[in-house]
Phi, psi and omega in degrees: 000140178272175185301316182297321177294320179292325176296314179301314179299312181297323177297323177291322176296317177300313180299318180293329186273346181260127180286158172055039176063016176294339179292343178294339182280343185246120177226120178281143172242352179209155174272352186265017176274136174299139181305320182297341181265003183273340186095001177276136176263182185295322176296320176302316181295323177298313181296319179298317180294326175297313178298312181297321178299319178294315182295317184264357180072039180257128184291157179294329177296316179294316179302322179298341179270001186302314176060052178283139180259182183296339180259005182295146181251165177303321179302322180298319179297313180294317180298322177299312181298316181294322179293334184248013184294149173243355176245134177274121177247115186260346183211161177299323179298316179295319178296318180294322178294321179289343180287334184287000000 
């Protein structure tokens, strides 16, 4: 998947992880934004990681080892998941389908 597809996917993950349509308020335009600057709080990040773990087949134990710091970017989160994936996702459509 290219960057634009990953941005589209991450926006869908954010929307799915935020209750009561609060995810509509956050729209990524780049993967290189620091997570702290997105408007996502720590609970949002936990929910996003749960969704990403399901999509990419990354265990909760492995997700716990992610260790993102205050300067970490959305791209860092995705790269960690992709590096530890156990499911092959070949297209944005497949990733979106796995999100449901």
